[in-house]
C-alpha positions as CSV (number, residue, x, y, z in Angstrom):
1,M,-0.5,-66.5,-18.5
2,K,-3.5,-65.9,-20.7
3,S,-4.7,-62.3,-21.8
4,E,-7.4,-61.3,-24.9
5,P,-4.9,-59.1,-26.7
6,D,-7.9,-56.5,-27.1
7,A,-8.2,-56.6,-22.9
8,Y,-4.6,-56.7,-22.4
9,S,-1.8,-57.4,-24.6
10,I,2.2,-58.0,-24.7
11,Q,2.2,-54.6,-26.3
12,D,0.3,-53.4,-23.4
13,L,2.8,-54.9,-21.3
14,R,5.7,-53.9,-23.0
15,N,4.3,-49.9,-23.0
16,E,3.8,-50.4,-19.4
17,K,6.8,-52.6,-18.5
18,E,5.3,-54.1,-15.5
19,T,1.4,-54.5,-14.4
20,L,-0.7,-56.6,-11.7
21,W,-2.0,-59.5,-13.3
22,D,-5.2,-59.3,-11.6
23,G,-9.0,-60.4,-12.1
24,I,-8.3,-64.1,-11.6
25,R,-11.8,-65.4,-10.8
26,N,-10.8,-69.4,-11.2
27,Y,-10.0,-70.8,-8.0
28,Q,-7.6,-73.5,-9.9
29,A,-6.0,-70.6,-11.8
30,R,-5.6,-68.4,-8.2
31,N,-3.8,-71.7,-6.4
32,F,-1.4,-71.9,-9.7
33,M,-0.5,-68.2,-9.5
34,R,0.0,-68.6,-5.8
35,S,2.7,-71.0,-6.3
36,M,4.6,-68.6,-8.5
37,K,7.7,-67.2,-7.0
38,I,9.6,-64.1,-7.6
39,G,12.1,-64.5,-10.3
40,D,9.7,-67.1,-11.9
41,Q,9.0,-66.6,-15.8
42,A,5.6,-66.8,-17.7
43,F,5.0,-67.0,-21.4
44,F,2.5,-64.4,-22.7
45,Y,-0.7,-66.3,-24.4
46,H,-2.7,-64.0,-26.6
47,S,-6.0,-66.1,-26.2
48,N,-9.8,-65.7,-28.1
49,T,-7.8,-64.4,-31.1
50,K,-6.8,-65.6,-34.6
51,P,-4.7,-67.6,-34.2
52,P,-3.9,-67.8,-30.4
53,G,-0.8,-68.6,-29.2
54,I,2.3,-67.6,-27.1
55,V,3.6,-64.2,-27.9
56,G,6.1,-63.1,-25.2
57,L,7.8,-63.5,-21.8
58,M,7.2,-62.0,-18.5
59,E,8.9,-62.3,-15.1
60,I,7.4,-62.6,-11.7
61,I,8.5,-59.5,-9.6
62,E,6.0,-59.6,-6.8
63,T,3.6,-62.1,-5.3
64,K,0.7,-62.7,-2.7
65,L,-0.9,-59.3,-3.6
66,I,-4.4,-58.4,-2.7
67,D,-6.8,-58.0,-6.1
68,P,-8.0,-54.5,-5.6
69,Y,-10.5,-54.7,-7.8
70,Q,-12.8,-57.8,-5.8
71,F,-13.7,-54.8,-3.2
72,E,-14.5,-52.3,-6.1
73,E,-18.4,-52.4,-6.6
74,N,-18.1,-50.7,-10.0
75,S,-15.6,-53.1,-11.1
76,K,-16.4,-56.3,-13.3
77,Y,-14.1,-58.2,-10.7
78,Y,-16.3,-57.3,-7.7
79,D,-16.7,-60.1,-5.6
80,K,-19.4,-59.2,-2.7
81,K,-18.5,-62.0,-0.6
82,S,-15.2,-61.4,-0.2
83,N,-13.8,-59.1,2.9
84,K,-10.8,-57.4,3.2
85,D,-10.1,-59.4,6.4
86,N,-10.1,-62.3,4.7
87,P,-9.5,-61.9,0.9
88,R,-10.4,-64.4,-1.9
89,W,-8.8,-62.9,-4.9
90,D,-4.8,-62.5,-5.0
91,C,-2.8,-61.6,-7.9
92,V,1.1,-61.0,-8.8
93,K,2.9,-58.7,-10.2
94,T,4.6,-59.4,-13.5
95,K,7.5,-57.4,-15.7
96,Y,7.6,-57.5,-19.6
97,I,10.6,-59.3,-20.5
98,C,10.4,-59.6,-24.4
99,E,8.1,-59.9,-27.5
100,F,8.6,-63.1,-29.8
101,K,9.6,-62.4,-33.4
102,N,7.3,-65.1,-34.2
103,M,4.5,-66.7,-32.0
104,I,3.8,-70.3,-31.7
105,T,0.3,-70.9,-32.2
106,L,-2.0,-73.2,-30.4
107,K,-2.5,-75.3,-33.7
108,E,1.8,-75.8,-33.4
109,L,1.3,-76.5,-29.7
110,S,-1.1,-79.1,-30.3
111,E,0.6,-80.6,-33.2
112,T,3.7,-81.2,-31.0
113,Y,2.3,-81.7,-27.3
114,T,-0.5,-83.9,-25.8
115,P,-3.1,-82.3,-23.5
116,E,-1.1,-84.3,-20.5
117,E,2.2,-82.8,-21.5
118,L,0.6,-79.1,-22.0
119,T,-2.5,-78.2,-20.6
120,V,-3.2,-75.0,-22.6
121,V,-3.8,-77.6,-25.8
122,R,-6.5,-79.5,-23.7
123,K,-9.7,-78.9,-25.5
124,G,-12.3,-76.8,-23.4
125,N,-9.0,-75.3,-21.4
126,R,-10.3,-72.1,-20.0
127,L,-8.0,-71.4,-17.3
128,S,-5.8,-68.3,-17.8
129,I,-3.1,-69.4,-15.9
130,M,-1.6,-72.9,-15.7
131,P,2.0,-74.7,-14.9
132,I,4.3,-76.0,-18.0
133,N,6.7,-78.7,-17.2
134,K,10.0,-77.0,-17.3
135,G,11.7,-79.7,-19.9
136,I,8.8,-78.3,-22.1
137,A,9.1,-74.7,-21.2
138,I,13.0,-74.9,-22.4
139,E,12.0,-76.6,-25.4
140,L,9.5,-73.6,-26.4
141,L,12.1,-70.9,-25.1
142,K,14.7,-72.3,-27.6
143,K,11.9,-72.6,-30.4
144,L,10.7,-69.1,-29.5
145,T,14.4,-67.3,-29.2
146,K,15.9,-68.7,-32.5
147,N,16.2,-66.6,-35.7
């Protein structure tokens, strides 16, 4: 799950302990989020920074929540076509697990995995939420937690 660190960082999540992962306005990313289950873990990826990469780990603690910002006219996430009887956008609640001592950068990921293996390395990929193969997730977790 990606976030720009100046908008919401792993340090913000650490300080708050848990947060709604809201503001997703891409149908494919929303559908990936809808497939999440309580107890799933997600890598926290800092995007649009130098260098971008995986910086932490969080757990999904609530699913199928309505994204409240789609109804707030003053929000940048307001969607005038969404209605409370049939909302378009939902979110999950995440809980901080850890911040890694060393990040894995996008450059390192792209040197290790193909775009077919790991969507985040695909050029032009702008999805903020994407699934990762369980085997690759375990490899990454081992690499991130050694030391």
